[in-house]
C-alpha positions in Angstrom: -21.1 -5.1 -5.1 -20.5 -1.0 -5.6 -22.0 1.5 -3.4 -22.1 5.2 -2.8 -21.8 7.6 0.1 -24.8 9.3 -1.1 -26.7 5.9 -1.0 -25.3 4.0 2.1 -28.7 2.3 3.2 -27.8 -1.0 1.7 -24.0 -1.2 2.6 -25.0 -0.2 6.4 -27.4 -3.1 6.2 -24.9 -5.7 4.9 -22.4 -4.5 7.0 -24.7 -4.9 10.3 -25.7 -8.5 9.0 -21.9 -9.1 8.8 -21.2 -7.8 12.5 -24.1 -10.2 13.6 -22.0 -13.0 12.2 -19.4 -12.1 14.3 -17.0 -10.8 11.2 -14.2 -7.9 11.4 -15.0 -5.3 9.3 -12.2 -3.0 7.7 -12.1 0.1 5.7 -9.2 1.2 3.4 -9.4 4.3 1.0 -7.7 5.9 -1.4 -7.9 7.2 -5.5 -6.4 4.1 -6.9 -5.4 5.7 -10.2 -3.1 4.0 -12.0 -3.3 0.7 -10.3 0.1 -0.5 -9.0 1.9 -2.9 -6.8 1.3 -0.8 -3.7 -2.0 -0.2 -3.9 -2.5 -4.4 -4.1 -0.4 -4.8 -1.5 -1.9 -2.4 0.8 -5.6 -4.5 0.0 -4.4 -7.7 0.0 -2.8 -7.6 3.7 -5.6 -5.5 5.0 -8.1 -8.4 3.5 -5.8 -11.1 5.5 -7.1 -8.9 8.7 -10.5 -8.6 8.4 -13.4 -10.7 7.2 -15.3 -8.0 5.3 -13.2 -5.6 3.7 -14.7 -2.0 2.3 -12.6 -0.2 0.5 -13.5 3.5 -0.4 -12.4 5.3 -3.8 -12.0 8.8 -4.1 -14.8 10.3 -6.6 -13.3 12.5 -9.5 -14.3 15.6 -7.9 -12.4 15.0 -4.7 -9.3 13.8 -6.7 -9.4 17.4 -8.5 -9.6 19.1 -5.3 -6.6 17.7 -3.9 -4.2 16.6 -6.5 -4.9 19.1 -9.1 -7.1 19.5 -12.2 -5.0 16.9 -14.3 -6.3 14.3 -11.9 -7.5 11.5 -12.2 -6.3 9.9 -15.1 -9.0 7.6 -15.0 -12.6 8.1 -13.9 -14.2 6.9 -11.0 -16.1 4.5 -12.7 -13.0 2.9 -14.0 -11.5 2.9 -10.7 -14.3 1.6 -8.5 -14.9 -1.3 -11.1 -11.0 -2.2 -10.9 -11.4 -2.3 -7.1 -14.5 -4.4 -6.9 -12.8 -7.0 -9.4 -10.6 -8.0 -7.1 -12.0 -11.2 -5.1 -10.6 -10.0 -1.7 -12.7 -7.1 -1.7 -16.4 -7.5 0.0 -17.6 -4.2 -1.0 -16.2 -0.8 -2.8 -17.6 2.6 -2.2 -17.5 5.4 -4.4 -16.5 8.4 -1.9 -18.7 11.2 -3.3 -18.0 14.1 -0.8 -15.5 17.0 -0.3 -12.1 15.4 1.4 -12.4 17.2 4.7 -12.4 15.7 8.3 -16.0 16.1 9.3 -17.2 13.8 5.9 -14.6 10.9 7.1 -15.8 11.1 10.5 -19.4 11.0 9.4 -18.5 8.1 7.2 -16.9 6.2 9.8 -19.8 6.6 12.1 -21.9 5.2 9.1 -20.2 2.2 8.5 -18.5 1.7 12.0 -15.3 -0.3 11.0 -13.7 -2.0 13.3 -9.9 -1.8 11.5 -9.1 1.3 9.2 -6.2 0.1 7.1 -3.5 2.7 5.5 -0.3 2.7 4.0 2.6 3.8 5.6 3.2 7.1 3.1 -0.7 7.8 4.1 -0.4 11.8 4.2 -2.9 12.0 6.9 -2.1 9.5 9.8 -2.3 12.2 12.4 -5.5 13.6 11.6 -6.9 9.8 11.3 -5.3 8.8 14.9 -7.2 12.0 16.1 -10.4 10.9 14.6 -10.0 7.4 16.3 -9.3 8.9 19.6 -12.5 11.4 19.4 -14.2 8.2 18.0 -13.0 5.2 20.2 -14.6 2.7 17.7 -12.0 1.6 15.5 -8.2 0.7 15.8 -5.7 2.2 12.9 -3.7 -0.4 11.2 -0.8 0.9 9.2 0.5 -1.4 6.3 3.8 -1.0 5.0 3.2 -1.3 1.3 5.9 -1.5 -1.2 6.7 2.2 -1.5 5.6 3.5 -5.0 3.9 7.0 -5.5 1.4 7.4 -8.6 2.0 10.8 -8.2 5.6 10.2 -8.9 5.0 7.6 -11.6 2.6 10.1 -13.5 5.5 12.9 -13.0 8.1 10.7 -14.2 5.9 9.8 -17.4 5.5 13.3 -18.0 9.0 14.3 -17.7 10.7 11.6 -19.9 7.7 11.3 -22.7 8.9 13.8 -25.5 
């Protein structure tokens, strides 16, 4: 099911129900533009280490803010539908906010994951560990994915296509 950060009440209710049933809540997020094997590996491995996996997908506006005006390639509807179609993903969350540290802290408080999964190429690992120390409520799990960068794939296509 697809949720949005501007309407979290139903997701919070689902997560509370899962917690009461003794389930481990996991969270991972990304742009997931031009979905590739590295993305899939991260999400599959994450799903193996929790009982209920929530996957956040960055909104079009947030992607443009930190990747540039020519991104994303696919819009947020396409990307959230793609992630939501994966059988091992329990909930897909469209992250409609600016990618600022306080917004992520608020999100983590709202969904209260037991584990936050990131790939080894995640660019903000130090900040995530700092947030973990401040909050003390979740474990950071670094999954070593197959190293593929969507930005590098796009750059390659742009430089080799006449």
